[in-house]
C-alpha positions in Angstrom: 230.8 125.8 131.0 232.7 122.8 131.5 229.9 121.0 133.6 227.5 122.5 131.0 228.6 121.2 128.3 228.7 117.7 130.3 225.5 117.9 131.4 223.8 118.7 127.4 226.0 115.6 126.3 225.1 113.7 129.5 221.4 114.3 128.6 221.3 113.5 124.7 223.7 110.7 125.3 221.5 109.0 128.1 218.3 109.7 125.7 219.9 108.5 122.7 220.6 105.2 124.2 216.7 105.3 126.2 215.2 105.8 122.9 217.4 103.9 120.4 218.0 100.6 122.6 215.4 100.1 125.5 212.5 101.7 123.6 212.4 101.4 120.3 214.4 98.1 120.4 213.9 95.9 123.8 210.3 97.2 124.2 209.1 97.4 120.4 211.0 95.3 118.1 211.2 98.5 115.5 214.3 96.7 114.4 216.8 93.6 115.1 220.5 93.7 115.6 223.1 90.7 115.8 223.4 89.5 120.1 227.1 91.0 120.2 225.1 94.3 118.9 222.8 93.7 121.5 225.7 93.2 124.2 227.5 96.6 122.7 224.4 98.5 123.3 224.0 97.1 127.2 227.4 98.5 127.3 227.0 102.2 125.6 223.8 102.1 127.6 225.3 101.7 131.1 227.9 104.0 130.1 225.8 106.3 128.7 223.3 106.6 131.8 225.5 105.6 134.2 223.8 105.9 138.2 220.3 106.2 136.6 221.1 102.8 134.3 217.6 100.4 133.7 217.7 97.0 132.8 216.7 97.0 128.5 214.4 93.6 129.6 212.9 95.8 132.4 212.2 98.8 131.0 210.7 96.7 127.9 208.7 95.0 130.0 207.3 98.0 132.0 206.6 99.5 128.6 204.7 97.1 127.0 202.3 97.6 130.0 202.2 100.9 130.0 201.1 100.7 126.2 198.5 97.5 127.2 197.0 99.2 130.3 197.6 102.9 129.4 195.7 105.5 131.9 194.3 102.3 133.9 195.4 101.1 137.4 198.1 98.4 135.5 199.8 101.4 134.5 203.3 101.8 135.8 203.5 105.4 135.3 200.0 107.0 134.1 199.3 110.8 135.9 195.7 109.3 136.2 196.6 107.5 139.1 199.7 109.7 140.7 199.0 113.2 142.3 202.0 114.5 140.9 205.2 114.0 139.0 206.6 113.0 141.8 204.3 110.3 143.1 204.4 108.8 139.7 208.0 108.6 139.6 208.2 106.5 142.8 205.0 104.3 141.6 207.6 104.0 138.5 210.6 102.8 140.3 208.4 100.5 142.3 207.1 98.6 139.0 210.6 98.5 137.8 212.1 96.7 141.3 209.4 94.4 141.0 209.8 93.3 137.4 213.5 93.0 137.9 213.3 91.3 141.2 211.0 88.9 139.9 208.1 89.9 142.4 205.7 90.6 139.7 203.6 87.8 137.9 204.3 88.8 134.5 202.0 87.6 131.2 204.1 85.8 128.5 202.8 88.3 125.9 205.2 90.9 128.0 208.0 88.6 128.1 209.2 87.7 124.1 212.0 88.5 122.3 213.5 90.9 125.1 217.2 91.9 125.4 218.6 89.2 128.2 222.3 89.9 129.9 221.6 88.5 133.6 225.0 88.9 135.0 225.7 92.3 133.6 222.4 93.6 134.5 222.9 92.5 138.0 226.0 94.6 138.1 224.5 97.4 136.2 221.7 97.5 138.5 223.7 96.5 141.8 223.8 99.3 144.6 227.8 99.1 144.3 227.2 100.2 140.2 224.6 103.5 141.3 227.0 104.4 144.0 230.4 104.7 142.0 228.8 106.7 139.9 227.1 109.1 142.2 230.6 109.5 143.7 232.6 110.0 140.5 230.0 112.5 139.2 230.5 114.2 142.3 234.5 114.5 141.9 233.8 115.9 138.4 231.5 118.7 140.0 233.9 119.1 142.6 236.7 119.8 139.6 234.8 122.1 137.1 231.8 123.5 139.4 232.5 127.3 139.1 229.6 128.5 140.9 227.2 126.6 143.4 224.4 126.9 141.7 225.4 124.1 139.4 225.1 121.9 142.0 221.6 122.0 141.4 222.1 119.9 138.1 224.2 117.1 139.9 220.5 115.5 141.0 219.5 115.9 137.9 222.6 114.5 136.5 222.8 111.2 139.1 218.8 110.7 138.1 218.8 111.4 134.5 216.7 108.2 133.0 214.0 108.8 135.6 214.2 112.7 134.2 213.3 111.5 131.0 210.7 109.5 131.5 209.0 111.7 134.1 208.9 114.4 131.6 207.1 112.2 128.6 204.9 109.8 130.8 203.7 113.3 132.9 203.8 116.2 130.7 202.8 114.0 127.7 199.8 112.7 129.4 198.9 116.0 130.5 199.7 118.7 127.7 199.9 119.0 123.7 198.0 118.2 120.9 196.7 115.4 119.4 197.2 113.9 115.8 195.0 110.5 116.3 192.3 110.4 118.7 193.0 106.8 120.7 191.2 105.7 124.0 194.1 107.3 126.4 195.2 110.7 127.0 198.6 110.5 125.2 199.7 113.8 123.5 202.4 115.1 121.3 204.3 117.7 124.0 206.6 119.8 121.1 205.9 120.8 118.1 209.3 119.6 117.0 211.3 117.7 119.2 215.0 117.7 119.5 215.0 118.2 123.1 213.7 115.0 123.2 214.8 113.0 120.5 211.2 112.4 119.2 210.0 110.7 122.0 207.8 113.8 122.5 205.5 112.7 120.1 203.9 110.7 122.3 200.5 110.1 120.5 201.9 109.6 117.3 203.9 106.3 119.3 201.0 105.4 121.0 199.1 104.9 117.1 202.1 103.7 115.7 204.6 101.8 118.6 206.4 99.6 116.2 207.9 102.9 113.6 211.1 103.9 113.3 209.9 107.5 112.7 208.1 109.0 115.7 206.7 112.0 113.9 203.8 112.0 111.5 203.3 115.4 110.2 205.7 117.4 108.1 206.9 119.4 111.0 207.5 116.7 113.2 211.0 116.2 113.4 212.0 112.9 114.6 216.2 113.1 115.3 216.2 109.6 115.8 214.9 108.9 112.1 217.9 109.4 110.5 219.9 107.7 112.6 218.1 104.6 112.6 218.1 104.8 108.6 222.1 105.4 109.1 222.6 102.3 111.0 220.4 100.1 108.7 222.6 101.4 106.2 225.7 100.3 107.8 224.3 96.6 108.6 224.5 97.4 112.1 220.5 96.3 112.3 217.8 95.4 110.4 214.7 97.4 110.5 211.1 95.1 111.2 208.0 95.3 109.4 205.4 97.5 111.6 203.8 95.8 113.6 199.9 95.9 114.3 199.7 99.0 117.1 197.9 97.5 120.3 194.5 96.5 120.6 193.9 98.6 123.1 195.1 101.8 121.5 193.3 101.5 118.4 191.1 105.1 117.5 187.5 105.5 117.9 
């Protein structure tokens, strides 16, 4: 029971950091925050994502590339250019490593207004940090796992961030329903998205990338929307004006 509760908590805490800080804030600038708040959420993201931590700056660049070049060869993660979900995950990793280690020439339009904390990112992305987190997870499982079957969750725990990304970047470009006819394969994976905190409304998101609410129809509940509104009311963040959708994703 302890392992299952830990897994569920880590699932949602890690996903919160991804969708709130790395995705909606870093990649799309849906809201702004102070530099102090930015560093606070750097730390929150590191603690909640652990071994699968991704640099908000590198994540943002990679995600902006995805929106600009969706379903093309320049897309860091597209089922159209990968044989299976695992090869897509490896392709994504390659893009990420090239960005984080400055091995890729990135156009200036993809590097504007990015959250940066170079010293922190060097540590958080380092081998020592990732191995330390993996060991801590293993020790936790050894202490609390009541069945050998529970160890099947350990690889997911270690790669949680990549696992979340793979669900959306693979399945939400292959299955689901469409609200907006766009020049890409993005779909809405679930009718009510509690599992992925609104991230599965991928077709909606490609239509309105900087919207703070990924849901557009009455049944499309985005659990992060009231959280963002609450943070804005508490003056933790300031909601930005909606940006114009990326040209390559306009309707037919």
